C-alpha positions in Angstrom: 72.1 113.4 56.7 72.1 112.4 60.3 71.6 108.7 59.6 74.1 108.9 56.8 76.6 110.7 59.1 76.1 108.1 61.7 76.7 105.5 59.1 80.0 107.2 58.1 81.1 107.6 61.7 80.3 104.0 62.2 82.2 103.0 59.1 85.1 105.2 60.3 85.0 103.7 63.7 85.0 100.2 62.2 87.9 101.2 60.0 89.8 102.5 62.9 89.0 99.4 64.9 90.1 97.3 62.0 93.2 99.3 61.6 94.0 99.0 65.3 93.3 95.3 65.1 95.6 94.9 62.1 98.3 96.9 63.7 98.1 94.9 66.9 98.1 91.7 64.8 101.0 92.8 62.7 102.9 93.9 65.7 102.3 90.6 67.4 103.3 88.7 64.2 106.4 90.8 63.9 107.4 90.2 67.5 106.7 86.5 67.1 108.8 86.2 63.9 111.6 88.3 65.5 111.6 86.1 68.6 111.5 83.0 66.5 114.5 84.2 64.5 116.4 85.0 67.6 115.5 81.6 69.1 116.7 79.8 66.0 120.0 81.8 66.0 120.5 80.9 69.7 119.8 77.2 68.8 122.4 77.4 66.1 124.8 79.1 68.5 124.3 76.3 71.1 124.8 73.6 68.5 128.0 75.4 67.4 129.2 75.6 71.0 128.6 71.9 71.6 130.4 71.0 68.4 133.4 73.2 69.2 133.6 71.7 72.7 133.6 68.2 71.3 136.4 69.1 68.9 138.4 70.5 71.9 137.7 67.2 73.7 139.2 65.3 70.8 142.4 67.4 71.1 142.5 66.7 74.8 142.2 62.9 74.2 145.0 63.1 71.6 147.3 64.9 74.1 146.3 62.4 76.7 147.7 59.6 74.6 150.8 61.5 73.8 151.7 62.1 77.5 150.7 58.6 78.7 151.8 56.0 76.2 151.6 53.0 78.5 148.4 51.6 80.2 149.9 52.1 83.7 150.7 55.8 83.1 147.4 56.4 81.2 145.0 55.7 84.1 145.8 58.7 86.3 145.7 61.3 83.5 142.5 59.7 82.3 140.9 60.2 85.8 141.9 63.8 85.7 140.2 64.3 82.3 137.1 62.6 83.6 137.1 64.9 86.7 137.3 68.0 84.5 134.7 66.9 82.0 131.5 65.8 83.5 130.0 65.1 80.1 132.3 62.1 79.8 131.3 59.0 81.8 133.9 56.5 80.6 137.3 56.5 78.9 138.7 53.3 77.3 141.9 52.3 75.6 141.4 49.4 73.2 143.8 47.7 70.8 143.3 47.2 67.1 141.1 44.2 67.7 138.8 46.4 69.9 139.9 44.5 73.0 140.0 46.5 76.2 143.5 47.5 77.4 142.6 50.0 80.1 139.6 52.0 81.2 138.5 54.6 83.7 135.0 55.5 84.8 133.7 59.0 85.9 133.8 59.6 89.7 130.4 61.3 89.4 128.4 58.2 88.4 130.0 55.3 90.2 127.2 52.8 89.6 126.6 53.6 85.9 127.8 50.2 84.6 126.8 48.1 87.7 123.3 47.2 86.3 124.4 46.0 82.8 127.8 45.0 81.6 129.7 47.3 79.2 129.7 44.5 76.6 126.0 45.2 75.9 127.0 48.4 74.0 130.0 47.0 72.1 128.2 46.8 68.7 127.6 50.5 68.6 131.2 51.2 69.7 132.6 48.8 67.1 130.7 50.5 64.4 132.0 53.9 65.5 135.6 52.5 65.6 135.2 51.1 62.1 134.1 54.4 60.8 137.0 56.1 62.6 139.5 53.7 61.1 138.2 54.4 57.6 138.2 58.2 58.0 141.3 58.3 60.2 139.5 60.7 62.5 137.0 60.7 65.4 133.6 59.0 64.7 130.5 59.0 66.9 128.1 56.1 67.4 124.3 56.4 67.4 122.9 57.2 70.9 121.5 54.4 73.0 119.6 54.1 76.2 121.6 52.6 79.1 119.5 51.4 82.1 120.7 52.0 85.7 119.7 50.8 89.2 116.4 52.0 90.6 114.5 52.0 87.3 116.6 55.0 86.0 118.5 55.3 82.8 120.7 57.5 80.7 121.1 58.2 77.0 124.7 57.6 76.0 126.8 58.0 72.9 130.3 56.7 72.1 133.1 58.5 70.3 136.0 56.4 68.9 139.4 58.1 68.1 142.1 56.0 66.3 145.5 56.2 67.8 148.6 56.2 65.6 152.2 55.6 66.8 155.1 55.9 64.4 152.7 55.9 61.5 151.1 52.6 62.5 147.7 52.0 64.1 148.1 51.6 67.9 144.5 51.1 68.9 141.6 53.3 69.7 140.6 55.8 72.5 136.9 55.4 73.2 135.0 58.0 75.2 131.4 57.5 76.3 129.4 60.8 76.4 126.2 61.4 78.4 123.7 63.3 76.3 122.3 65.2 79.4 125.9 65.9 80.3 126.6 67.4 76.8 123.6 69.7 77.3 124.5 70.7 80.9 128.3 71.2 80.5 128.8 72.3 76.9 125.8 74.6 76.4 125.9 78.4 76.9 124.2 78.9 80.3 123.4 82.5 79.5 121.4 81.6 76.5 119.6 78.8 78.5 118.3 81.1 81.2 114.5 80.6 81.4 114.5 78.3 78.4 114.2 74.6 77.7 116.9 72.5 76.0 116.8 68.9 74.8 118.1 66.4 72.3 115.4 64.8 70.2 115.2 62.1 67.6 114.2 62.9 64.0 110.7 61.7 64.8 110.4 64.0 67.7 111.2 61.5 70.5 113.1 63.2 73.3 116.4 61.6 74.0 117.8 63.9 76.7 116.5 66.9 78.6 118.5 69.6 80.3 115.8 72.1 81.2 112.2 72.7 80.4 109.9 75.8 80.3 107.8 76.0 83.4 104.1 76.9 83.4 101.4 76.4 80.9 102.1 79.4 78.6 102.6 79.0 74.9 106.1 78.3 73.8 108.3 78.8 70.8 110.5 76.0 69.5 113.6 76.1 67.4 115.6 73.1 66.2 119.2 72.9 65.1 121.2 70.0 63.7 124.3 68.8 65.6 126.2 67.2 62.7 128.9 64.9 64.1 131.1 62.5 62.2 129.1 59.2 62.0 126.0 60.5 63.7 123.6 63.6 63.7 121.6 64.8 66.7 118.7 67.2 66.7 118.9 70.0 69.3 115.6 71.5 70.4 115.4 74.9 72.1 112.2 76.1 73.7 111.3 79.6 74.9 108.1 81.0 76.5 106.1 83.4 74.3 105.8 86.6 76.4 103.3 89.4 75.7 101.1 87.6 73.2 98.0 87.5 75.4 98.6 91.1 76.5 98.9 92.3 72.8 95.5 90.9 71.9 93.9 92.2 75.1 94.5 95.9 74.4 91.4 98.1 74.3 90.7 99.8 70.9 90.7 103.4 72.5 94.2 103.7 73.9 93.3 107.0 75.7 90.3 105.4 77.4 92.5 102.5 78.3 95.1 104.9 79.8 92.5 106.9 81.7 90.8 103.7 82.9 94.2 102.3 84.0 95.0 105.6 85.7 91.6 105.6 87.4 92.1 102.0 88.6 95.6 103.0 89.7 94.2 106.0 91.6 91.6 103.9 93.3 94.3 101.4 94.2 96.5 104.1 95.6 93.6 105.5 97.6 92.8 102.1 99.0 96.5 101.6 99.9 96.5 105.0 101.5 93.5 104.3 103.6 95.0 100.9 104.6 98.2 102.7 105.5 96.3 105.2 107.6 94.5 102.5 109.5 97.8 100.7 110.1 99.4 103.9 111.2 96.6 104.7 113.7 96.8 101.2 115.0 100.5 101.5 115.5 100.1 104.9 117.2 97.6 103.4 119.6 99.8 100.4 120.4 102.8 102.8 120.8 100.7 104.9 123.2 99.8 101.8 125.2 103.4 100.8 125.3 104.6 104.2 126.4 101.9 104.3 129.1 102.9 100.8 130.3 106.6 101.8 130.3 105.8 105.0 132.2 103.8 103.1 134.8 106.6 100.6 135.1 109.3 103.3 135.5 107.2 105.2 138.1 106.8 102.0 140.2 110.6 101.2 140.1 112.7 101.8 143.2 115.8 101.6 141.1 117.0 104.9 139.7 117.4 105.1 135.9 119.6 107.7 134.2 120.6 108.1 130.6 123.6 110.2 129.4 124.8 111.0 125.9 128.4 110.5 124.8 129.5 113.9 126.2 128.1 113.1 129.7 125.0 115.3 129.4 121.8 113.8 131.1 119.0 113.0 128.7 116.6 111.1 130.9 115.9 110.4 134.6 113.1 108.4 136.2 111.1 109.5 139.3 113.0 107.1 141.5 116.3 108.8 140.7 114.8 112.2 141.2 113.5 111.1 144.6 116.9 109.6 145.4 118.9 112.8 144.9 116.1 115.2 145.9 116.0 117.2 142.7 113.2 117.6 140.1 113.7 116.4 136.5 113.8 119.9 135.2 117.0 120.6 137.2 118.6 117.3 136.1 117.9 116.9 132.3 120.4 118.7 130.2 123.0 119.1 133.0 126.6 118.0 132.4 129.6 117.5 134.5 130.2 117.9 137.4 126.9 116.4 138.4 124.8 118.2 141.1 124.7 115.1 143.3 128.4 114.8 143.6 130.0 115.6 147.0 132.2 118.7 146.6 135.3 117.0 148.0 135.0 114.0 145.5 134.4 116.0 142.3 138.0 115.6 141.1 137.9 111.8 141.7 134.5 111.4 140.0 135.7 113.6 137.1 138.6 111.2 136.4 136.3 108.2 136.7 133.8 109.7 134.3 136.6 110.5 131.8 137.5 106.8 131.8 133.9 105.9 131.2 133.5 108.3 128.3 136.8 107.2 126.8 135.0 104.0 125.7 136.8 101.7 128.1 135.0 98.5 129.2 132.4 99.0 131.8 132.4 96.6 134.8 129.6 94.1 134.5 129.1 93.9 138.3 128.9 97.7 138.6 130.8 99.9 141.0 129.9 101.7 144.3 129.9 105.4 144.8 128.6 108.1 147.2 125.9 110.6 146.2 124.7 113.7 148.0 121.1 114.7 148.3 119.8 118.3 147.9 119.7 118.6 151.7 123.4 117.7 152.0 123.0 114.1 153.3 125.3 111.4 151.8 124.2 107.9 150.9 126.0 105.0 149.2 124.8 103.7 145.8 125.6 100.9 143.4 125.9 102.0 139.8 125.5 99.6 136.9 126.1 101.1 133.4 125.6 99.7 129.9 126.0 101.2 126.4 122.9 102.9 125.0 122.5 101.5 121.4 120.0 103.1 118.9 118.0 101.3 116.2 120.9 101.6 113.8 123.3 99.8 116.1 125.3 102.9 117.0 126.1 103.9 120.6 124.5 107.2 121.6 125.3 107.2 125.3 125.1 105.2 128.5 122.2 103.9 130.5 122.7 103.6 134.2 120.8 101.8 137.0 121.4 103.3 140.5 120.6 101.3 143.6 120.4 103.0 147.0 122.5 100.9 149.4 121.5 102.8 152.6 119.1 100.1 153.8 121.5 97.3 152.8 124.3 98.9 154.7 122.1 99.2 157.8 121.2 95.6 157.6 124.8 94.6 157.1 125.7 96.7 160.2 123.0 94.9 162.2 124.3 91.5 161.0 127.9 92.5 161.9 126.8 93.6 165.3 124.9 90.4 165.8 127.9 88.3 164.7 130.1 90.2 167.1 127.7 89.5 170.0 127.7 85.8 169.0 131.5 85.8 168.8 131.8 87.5 172.2 129.4 84.9 173.6 131.5 82.1 172.1 134.6 83.6 173.6 133.0 83.8 177.0 131.9 80.2 176.7 135.4 79.2 175.8 136.9 81.0 178.8 134.3 79.3 181.0 135.5 76.0 179.7 139.1 76.9 180.4 138.5 78.1 184.0 139.4 74.8 185.5 142.5 74.4 183.4 143.6 78.0 184.3 143.4 77.2 188.0 145.6 74.1 187.5 148.1 76.0 185.3 148.3 79.0 187.6 149.0 76.7 190.6 152.4 75.8 189.1 153.8 79.4 188.9 152.2 80.4 192.1 153.6 77.3 193.9 157.0 78.1 192.5 156.8 81.7 193.6 155.8 80.6 197.2 158.7 78.1 197.2 161.3 80.7 196.1 159.9 83.2 198.6 160.1 80.7 201.5 163.7 79.9 200.6 164.6 83.6 200.5 163.0 84.2 203.9 164.8 81.2 205.3 168.1 82.6 204.1 167.3 86.0 205.7 166.2 84.3 209.0 169.4 82.2 209.4 171.8 83.4 212.1 175.0 85.2 210.9 177.2 82.4 212.0 175.4 79.9 209.6 176.5 81.8 206.5 179.3 84.0 207.7 179.4 87.7 208.0 177.7 88.4 204.6 174.5 87.0 203.1 174.8 84.9 199.9 173.9 87.6 197.4 174.0 85.3 194.4 171.5 82.9 195.8 169.2 85.7 196.8 169.4 87.2 193.3 168.7 83.9 191.6 165.7 83.3 193.9 164.2 86.7 193.2 164.8 86.3 189.4 162.9 82.9 189.5 160.1 84.6 191.4 159.8 87.3 188.7 159.8 84.7 185.9 157.0 82.7 187.4 155.0 85.8 188.2 155.4 87.0 184.6 154.3 83.6 183.3 151.1 83.7 185.4 150.5 87.3 184.2 150.8 86.2 180.5 148.2 83.5 181.1 145.8 85.9 182.7 146.4 88.6 180.1 145.8 86.2 177.2 142.4 85.3 178.6 141.6 89.0 179.2 142.6 90.0 175.7 140.6 87.2 174.2 137.4 88.0 176.1 137.6 91.8 175.9 135.2 93.2 173.2 136.6 95.9 170.9 136.0 97.4 167.5 137.1 95.5 164.4 140.5 97.0 163.2 142.3 95.5 160.2 146.0 95.7 160.6 149.2 94.0 159.4 149.9 91.1 161.8 152.8 88.6 161.5 151.5 85.0 161.4 153.9 84.0 164.2 152.4 86.7 166.4 148.9 85.2 165.9 150.1 81.8 166.9 152.1 83.0 169.9 149.0 84.8 171.2 147.0 81.6 171.5 149.7 79.2 172.6 149.4 80.0 176.4 145.7 79.2 176.2 146.2 76.2 174.0 149.0 74.7 176.1 146.6 74.5 179.1 144.3 71.9 177.5 147.1 70.2 175.3 149.3 69.4 178.3 146.4 68.1 180.3 145.7 65.5 177.6 149.4 64.7 176.8 149.3 66.4 173.4 152.4 68.1 172.0 151.7 71.4 170.1 154.0 71.9 167.1 154.3 75.0 164.9 155.6 75.3 161.4 156.0 78.7 159.9 157.5 79.0 156.4 160.5 81.5 156.3 159.7 84.8 154.6 156.0 84.4 155.1 154.5 88.0 154.8 152.2 89.6 157.4 148.5 89.3 156.9 145.9 92.0 156.8 143.2 91.0 159.4 141.4 91.7 162.6 143.8 90.2 165.2 141.1 89.2 167.8 138.8 87.5 165.3 141.6 85.5 163.7 143.0 84.5 167.1 139.6 83.2 168.0 139.4 81.2 164.7 142.9 79.7 165.4 142.0 78.9 169.0 138.6 77.3 168.0 140.2 75.1 165.4 143.1 74.2 167.6 140.8 73.3 170.6 138.7 71.2 168.2 141.8 69.4 167.1 142.8 68.7 170.8 139.3 67.5 171.6 139.4 65.2 168.5 142.3 63.3 170.2 141.0 61.9 173.5 143.4 60.4 176.0 145.4 57.5 174.7 143.8 57.7 171.3 146.0 57.6 169.4 148.4 55.9 171.8 151.4 58.0 172.9 153.8 55.4 171.5 152.5 56.0 168.0 154.0 59.5 167.9 150.7 60.9 166.6 149.6 62.8 169.6 150.7 66.0 168.0 148.7 69.1 167.0 150.4 71.0 164.2 149.9 74.7 163.4 151.4 75.4 160.0 151.6 78.7 158.1 152.7 78.9 154.4 152.6 81.4 151.5 150.5 80.7 148.4 149.1 82.5 145.3 145.4 82.4 144.4 143.2 83.9 141.7 139.9 85.1 142.9 138.0 85.1 139.5 138.3 84.7 135.8 138.6 88.5 135.3 141.5 88.6 137.8 143.2 85.6 136.0 142.9 87.4 132.6 144.2 90.6 134.0 147.1 88.8 135.7 147.9 86.9 132.5 148.0 90.2 130.5 150.2 91.8 133.2 147.7 94.6 133.9 147.1 93.4 137.5 149.5 91.4 139.8 148.4 88.1 141.2 147.0 88.2 144.7 149.3 86.8 147.4 147.6 84.9 150.3 148.8 83.3 153.5 147.5 79.8 154.3 147.0 78.6 157.9 146.6 74.8 158.6 145.6 73.1 161.8 146.2 69.3 161.7 145.1 66.8 164.3 145.4 63.0 164.3 142.0 62.0 165.7 139.3 59.7 164.3 138.5 62.1 161.4 135.1 63.2 160.1 132.3 60.9 158.8 130.4 61.7 155.6 127.3 62.8 157.6 129.4 65.1 159.8 131.2 66.6 156.8 127.9 67.6 155.1 126.7 69.5 158.1 130.0 70.7 159.6 129.4 74.4 159.1 125.7 74.4 159.8 124.9 76.7 162.8 123.9 74.9 166.0 125.1 71.5 164.7 127.5 69.9 167.1 128.8 66.5 168.0 129.8 67.5 171.5 127.4 67.0 174.5 128.3 70.5 175.9 128.8 72.3 172.5 126.8 75.2 171.1 127.3 74.4 167.4 128.4 77.9 166.6 132.2 77.6 166.6 132.9 76.5 163.0 130.0 78.6 161.6 131.5 81.7 163.2 135.0 80.7 162.0 133.9 80.5 158.4 132.0 83.8 158.6 135.1 85.5 160.0 137.4 84.1 157.3 134.9 85.0 154.5 134.7 88.5 155.8 138.4 88.8 155.3 138.0 87.5 151.7 139.5 84.0 152.4 138.0 80.5 152.5 137.8 77.9 155.2 138.1 74.2 154.0 138.9 70.8 155.5 140.3 67.5 154.2 141.5 64.2 155.7 145.0 64.0 157.1 147.4 61.1 156.7 147.6 58.6 158.2 144.6 59.7 160.2 142.9 62.8 161.4 141.7 66.1 159.7 143.3 69.2 158.4 141.5 72.6 158.5 142.9 75.3 156.2 142.0 78.9 155.8 143.5 81.8 153.8 144.1 85.4 154.6 145.2 88.2 152.3 148.8 89.3 152.6 149.3 92.9 153.8 
């Protein structure tokens, strides 16, 4: 029984295997027949679509002739038809004897008939026109191969359409079709997706190809006849056979196949899970290294970093910021407004400024300065640079701020300012030393006049009464005493100008009239100018506004530039007869824009243009050479034997501290003009 049962089970197994094999075979055959039927139906549909499109083209050509009855009017509509129908490569209008009246070639193949003349295809065209004349309808010629430049070629086919006017033959319209164009333009592209389409001859020779099946898989082929008047084409459609190999590769036991497939899938999933865990551990390790590197970098920074959310609450601070304000991170993170480092008297101002920041207005790219308070109550200046904090999704979650402590910078600036003041005081003292000899000469004049008037007065008083009558001449005495007072006042002004110029004082910015600045240096300038025969001329534009400046510093700048101008005109050069021995001090009003941001703001009307006052000192000396111009403002560079080389360098520093600029340019007909600007008060 056992061998017999085994035999029965074996027979049953064989029967099941055979049944499974037959079922798989029948299913494969059924799918193949179904796919073949669908492919043949699609081939017939493509053939029908092409045939219908050709019929519509015939109607288009008939309407073309009806709207353009003359050759001159026919060319332009023919070009439009060729532009709309890429399958047409040439349109011809021929008379009853087949002679060419007018023609138009497609714009897409400009060199189609450049290799061979069109006359080489006339026999096929004439045959089609004969058939069209007999049938009084369109007729197609057999397809023919037309060579092109570069060893290429194209399969063409002519269609001849008889033209009738008033019941009489009026010639033929001949259209030349490109077989690849018929496949590309007239076929249903949805049906051709992933398939191959071609025109073949009856013996299987391929005439034109639109697309082919890629790969080496087995394909299914369907053919359909494209029956046209006068000629018949064979349309071949190819499609890949999908699923055939998979159908014959199924295991007999479907459950075993499913379990095996699931087991393989489970192993694959476990492998992918292990690979994902290794990648995750590697990413966590790299992230830990990156965090440690960032932490070390943040701890080494001397710039304070602070992050805030959109409501102004602090979400992050680095050690430098904590050390800067003297508070630990626990007391800073999570705090809102007002901030604990704000000075109490500035809380309202900072609240308004923070409201502007949180309102989403544009942050200044160069940052802004502020004052912070440490936990011990000390104040220190800071520079704050803020930028939007963008998350990985591109949304703004807050603001990131970089805070720089400006205490050391302010100390260095104060040291530089004090050093510059000492240099300026030294320069003023050197200037006064150079003027000492001129002062003695200038003071001799008022002192001599005072002595003369005093002697005359004493002489009047010492004369006997009989010389001038019973009464002294009161008018002459009054006039003499008045002249004595004027000359004494003049000497006092000269001495006071020197004392005010030399005296050191703190820098105070105040509104000063330009005329007042020039009047203050004129007594000192006249000393040297008169000695060299130079006339000082002033030109002040009416309505010129006062300037906001440090009076002493600007007076020193004006005096240095004016003295340089006087020294640039040595005696008799230029000659006095030329009228050029004049030193001009001019003041005018101008408008300047400091930066592109100011210009944009001024153009939009949100900020007024800045008003500046320009000072110009013009001499008529020899001018400056190219070598001198390149080093003119270099400290300790001088062309004078007794000069220190600090005058122009200090002048430029003073003007730049006021926000202006010191420039120079040649004067006409000779000499140099030095210009500098100061802000209007």
